[in-house]
C-alpha positions, 0 to 999 in steps of 0.5 A, spaced: 499 499 500 502 507 497 504 511 503 498 516 505 504 522 507 510 524 502 516 522 504 519 528 503 514 534 504 513 539 498 517 544 496 516 551 498 512 555 494 516 562 492 511 568 493 511 569 485 509 562 484 503 564 489 501 570 484 500 565 479 496 561 482 492 567 484 491 569 477 489 563 475 483 563 480 482 570 478 481 568 470 477 562 473 473 566 477 471 571 473 467 567 467 461 567 471 461 574 472 462 576 463 454 576 463 453 580 467 453 587 463 453 584 456 446 580 458 441 584 455 445 584 448 446 576 449 438 575 449 438 580 443 442 576 439 439 570 442 431 574 440 429 571 447 426 575 452 429 578 459 426 572 463 428 566 458 436 568 459 436 569 466 437 561 466 443 563 463 447 565 470 441 562 474 443 555 472 451 557 472 451 558 480 446 553 481 451 548 477 457 551 480 454 549 487 453 542 485 460 541 483 463 543 489 459 539 493 460 533 488 467 534 486 471 538 492 470 532 495 474 528 490 480 532 493 481 527 498 481 522 493 484 523 486 491 528 485 489 535 485 493 536 479 489 531 474 482 534 478 485 541 477 486 541 469 481 536 468 477 542 469 480 547 467 481 543 460 473 542 460 471 550 462 476 552 456 472 548 451 466 550 454 468 558 453 470 556 446 462 554 444 459 560 447 463 564 444 460 560 437 454 558 439 448 560 434 442 557 439 440 558 445 440 552 447 447 550 446 450 556 450 445 555 456 448 548 456 455 550 455 454 555 461 452 551 465 457 546 464 462 551 465 459 553 472 459 546 474 466 545 473 469 551 477 472 547 483 480 551 481 478 557 486 476 552 492 482 546 491 488 552 490 488 555 497 487 547 500 493 546 495 497 552 496 496 551 504 500 545 504 506 548 500 507 555 504 510 556 511 505 558 517 508 565 517 507 566 510 500 562 510 496 569 510 500 572 505 498 567 501 492 566 502 491 574 502 494 574 495 489 568 492 483 571 496 485 577 492 486 574 485 479 572 486 475 579 487 480 582 482 476 576 477 470 578 479 471 586 479 476 586 472 471 580 469 464 585 469 468 592 467 472 588 462 466 584 459 462 591 458 468 595 454 470 589 449 463 588 447 461 595 446 467 595 441 467 588 439 461 584 441 459 580 446 461 574 443 468 578 442 468 577 451 468 570 451 472 569 445 477 573 450 475 569 456 477 562 452 484 566 450 485 567 459 483 560 460 488 556 455 494 561 460 491 559 466 490 551 463 498 552 461 500 556 468 497 550 472 500 545 468 506 549 468 506 549 476 501 544 480 505 537 482 501 531 483 504 528 488 501 530 494 494 530 493 494 525 496 497 528 503 490 530 505 487 523 506 487 520 513 489 513 514 482 509 514 478 515 510 472 513 508 470 512 501 468 518 497 460 515 497 460 515 505 464 522 506 457 524 501 453 521 507 457 524 513 456 531 509 449 530 511 450 528 518 455 534 519 450 539 517 445 537 522 450 537 527 452 544 525 445 549 524 450 555 524 454 553 520 448 552 514 445 559 516 452 563 515 451 560 508 445 561 507 446 569 509 450 568 504 447 566 499 442 570 500 447 576 501 450 574 494 442 573 491 442 580 492 448 582 488 447 578 483 440 581 482 442 587 483 448 587 477 442 583 472 438 588 473 442 593 471 444 590 465 438 590 463 435 597 466 441 601 464 442 599 457 434 598 456 430 604 452 429 608 459 436 611 459 439 606 453 446 607 455 452 602 452 455 596 455 462 600 457 458 604 462 455 598 465 462 595 466 465 602 467 460 602 474 461 596 475 468 598 477 466 602 483 466 595 487 474 595 487 472 599 494 471 593 497 479 591 496 480 597 501 475 596 506 475 589 506 481 588 511 480 593 514 472 592 516 475 584 517 479 585 523 474 590 526 469 583 525 475 579 529 474 585 535 466 585 534 465 578 534 463 575 527 454 575 529 455 582 532 459 585 526 454 581 520 449 584 523 450 591 523 453 590 516 447 587 514 443 593 517 448 597 511 448 593 506 439 594 507 440 602 507 444 600 500 439 596 498 433 601 499 437 607 495 436 603 489 429 606 488 433 613 488 435 610 480 428 613 478 431 620 478 437 620 474 441 613 473 448 616 477 444 615 483 446 608 482 453 610 484 450 610 492 447 603 492 454 600 489 457 603 494 454 600 500 453 594 498 460 593 496 463 595 503 458 590 506 457 583 502 464 581 502 464 583 510 458 578 511 461 573 507 467 574 511 464 573 517 460 568 515 466 564 513 468 565 521 463 561 523 465 555 520 473 556 521 472 557 528 469 550 528 474 543 530 480 544 524 479 536 521 472 538 519 472 545 517 474 543 509 468 540 509 463 545 513 466 550 508 464 545 503 456 546 505 456 553 506 459 554 498 454 548 496 448 553 500 451 559 498 451 558 490 444 555 491 441 561 494 445 565 489 442 561 483 435 564 486 438 571 485 439 570 479 434 568 476 429 572 480 433 579 477 431 576 469 423 574 470 422 580 475 425 585 471 421 582 465 415 582 468 415 588 473 421 592 470 425 596 474 420 596 480 421 590 481 428 589 482 428 595 488 422 592 491 425 584 491 432 586 493 429 590 499 426 583 501 432 579 499 435 584 504 430 584 510 430 577 510 438 577 511 438 583 516 432 578 520 437 572 519 442 574 522 439 576 527 437 570 528 445 567 527 446 573 533 441 570 538 444 562 537 451 565 538 448 567 545 445 561 546 451 558 546 456 562 549 450 562 555 450 555 555 455 551 560 
């Protein structure tokens, strides 16, 4: 029987190597967000309604949740290098198909497959954590996180500009080229041997492990609640941006996709605020901090009504939600990462799965609501979701207080 742990520890990764992994993670993450500024143009090309085009981001997010749930545990049994390269290759083919698709059905199917194999950003942190010194772990994790956040930000800004001057198909053509670059980087830098180092002696088979996730979920309701809170918060983000993509390029304002993409650059504010607010949450406690952030998010969402006066008013809700949203995610993850280290990865699998399942709700709700009720529907739906987040964070705080008070 081969040894479960490598005889020699893998060589430590240099900061440059970690930066390359962050670049790859950002490229992969970006794939889900190119659609936001260009969703109206894609719908026009295929001759479908705003409600129908909503299936693209919705199924992409649901497929991502299912991919994380079913594929991520394979990281304990299969070489991380092999798993990542398979996923990247499938995504590369999916993006090429989206760029060339002549039918809506093929475009939708390719986008859904793309989402299911979005595993790389969730495998790389564990891979890197085993290959850096303990004193460098925080820096490496922050570098990877910055890459993911940059991917989200730049994808929407770049998508809007490229589509305005080259058409929306050019967006997915560029995305295909970037994925080819990510594939080359990961094939070059990833090692395959140490992937089994996380498999403990006597580890359960895959099927048994999946069943154990259910038992773990029942034993940690606060983690499930955190996943649901973040899922609703992320749904607000998707609802807002899909609604803006349709509203601002629609007949009322008739703006270009480059303007919508430029507005997305405002969310770069969270690169400056998230780390600082994360330290604030450390001192205050995640549940208490999350409850206050939910109120700030609610104020931002409520200000969406001002967009009726002029489209520039959208900068206020974008700013407030960009400050609050990412830190709500940070505080949610803190509730899982405070648990026993032996189960943290599985708890994060549950957290991430619930988050993206509910995010799919935001995608579906965004386009269908806009098709039926216009911008007023987006405002009301976002406000309702935000109020749900406020109430859920209060419930999380009360559960935490009961846990502390319990002897």
